[in-house]
N, C-alpha and C positions, 0 to 999 in steps of 0.2 A: 461547285459552280452553278449558279442559278440561271435559268433559262429565261432569255429576254422575251417580254411578252409581245405578241404580234397582234397589232390593233387592225388587222386587215388591209385592204388595198386603199390607197389615198384617192385615187381616181375613182370618181362615182360612174357606175355603169350607166349607160342609157337606160330610159325609163321603158322604151319600146324596142325589141330586138330588131324591128326592121328600120329603126332610127339610126342605128351605128353600123358601119360597115368599114372594111378596108377599101379605100377608093384606089390607091396605087402604091407601089413601093417606089421610093424617091433615091436616087443617088445624090451624093455630096461631092462637089468637085474640090479641087485643091483650094479653092478660095471660098469654101464654106457655103456656096451657093447651091439651091435646088430649083427645079422647074416643077411647077404645078401643070398637072396635065389640061390641055385645053378644054376638053369636055367638063371637068371639073370647075375650071375658072368660070366657064359659061353657065353652068347650073347654078354656081354660087353667086353669079352677077359680079365677079371681080374684074374690075377693068384696069387698064395699063395706068400705072402711077398711082393706084389706090393703096392706102395704108392698111396693114394688117397686124395685129396684135399677137404675139407668141405667148401662149400662156402654158406654164409648166407646173407640174405637180411633183413633190418630192416626198420619198419614203426612205427612211434610215439614211438621210443626208445625200441621197442619190436621186436626179430626176429620174421619173419612171413613166411619164406621160407627157407628151407636148401636144398642144391643139393651136389652131389659128381661127381668128374670127376677125371681120372687119372692125377696124379701130372705131368707126362711127357708132357700131353695134355695141362695143364695149362700153363706150361713154354713156350710152342710153341705159345699159344694164346698171353700171354704178349710180348713175343718177336715181334709177328706180328702186334701189337698194337704200342708198343714202338719202334720198329726198324725205322720205317720211321721217326719219330720224332727226333731220334738219328742220322739220315742220313746214316743209314745202307742200303745197296742195297739188293734186294731180289734175 
């Protein structure tokens, strides 16, 4: 039997150790809902009704990492990556 090659983690660790941390442990209710703590929402500038993008990373067919970011920031990030490929000027 051959051993499966492990390509390492899918998720990229933070460049700075002070940049990433566990903010809270969230519970999931029977409807699949979670509550982001108020202090985290305030520091992130998340307002009521704002849209968030849920980003997942997979390894070996299983989700290993979930992240949230403001949907507006996601579109800017995509535009920044794809813009030069599409010949857009900055």
